C-alpha positions in Angstrom: -10.0 22.7 -15.6 -12.3 22.5 -12.5 -11.7 19.1 -10.7 -14.1 18.7 -7.7 -13.3 15.0 -6.7 -13.2 14.6 -3.3 -10.6 11.5 -2.4 -11.5 9.3 0.6 -8.5 9.8 3.4 -6.0 6.9 3.7 -6.5 4.7 6.9 -3.6 4.3 9.0 -3.1 0.7 7.4 -3.8 -0.5 4.1 -3.6 -3.8 2.2 -4.2 -4.3 -1.5 -5.5 -8.0 -1.1 -9.0 -8.1 -1.0 -9.0 -11.0 1.6 -7.2 -9.0 4.2 -9.1 -7.0 6.8 -7.0 -4.0 6.0 -8.4 -4.0 2.5 -10.6 -0.6 1.3 -12.2 -0.5 -2.1 -13.3 2.9 -1.7 -9.3 3.7 -1.6 -8.7 1.7 -4.8 -11.2 3.3 -7.0 -8.3 5.9 -7.4 -4.7 5.3 -8.5 -2.6 4.9 -5.1 1.2 5.7 -4.6 3.4 5.3 -2.0 6.4 7.0 -0.9 9.4 5.5 1.6 11.7 7.9 2.8 11.1 10.2 0.0 11.1 7.5 -2.9 8.2 6.3 -4.5 7.6 2.6 -4.2 5.7 0.6 -6.9 5.6 -3.2 -5.5 3.8 -2.1 -2.1 1.2 -4.7 -0.9 0.6 -3.2 2.5 1.5 -0.6 4.7 1.3 0.9 7.8 1.8 4.8 8.5 1.7 4.8 12.5 4.2 1.9 12.7 6.5 3.2 9.6 6.7 0.1 7.4 5.4 -1.3 3.7 5.4 -4.8 2.9 7.0 -6.0 -0.6 7.3 -9.2 -2.2 10.7 -11.0 -1.3 11.7 -11.9 -5.2 9.9 -14.8 -6.8 9.3 -17.1 -3.7 5.9 -17.9 -2.7 4.5 -19.7 0.0 2.5 -23.2 -0.2 -1.0 -21.5 -1.1 1.2 -19.5 -4.2 1.1 -16.4 -2.2 4.3 -14.6 -2.6 6.6 -14.1 0.5 6.2 -10.4 2.3 9.3 -8.8 3.5 8.7 -5.6 5.6 10.8 -2.7 5.0 11.0 0.0 7.6 11.0 4.2 7.2 8.5 7.1 7.0 5.4 6.2 4.9 3.6 8.6 2.5 0.8 7.7 0.7 -0.4 9.7 -2.0 -3.2 10.0 -5.1 -1.8 10.2 -8.3 
């Protein structure tokens, strides 16, 4: 099979929320995965490669606008296309 699909490069910081200034529609046209410290994380809402953190929902807790509360988890962040 000859797959010549070129993927856009990952930005340093990326968010899945379309209201965020760090959202990139071009990246989300393909399926994205995140490794944190060598383990794949599935619930990532935002990441920053240079600062070494991801944001994940803190259980079922929500803020007053109905958005999930986020916690920062630090480590080595490696984004990849599936």
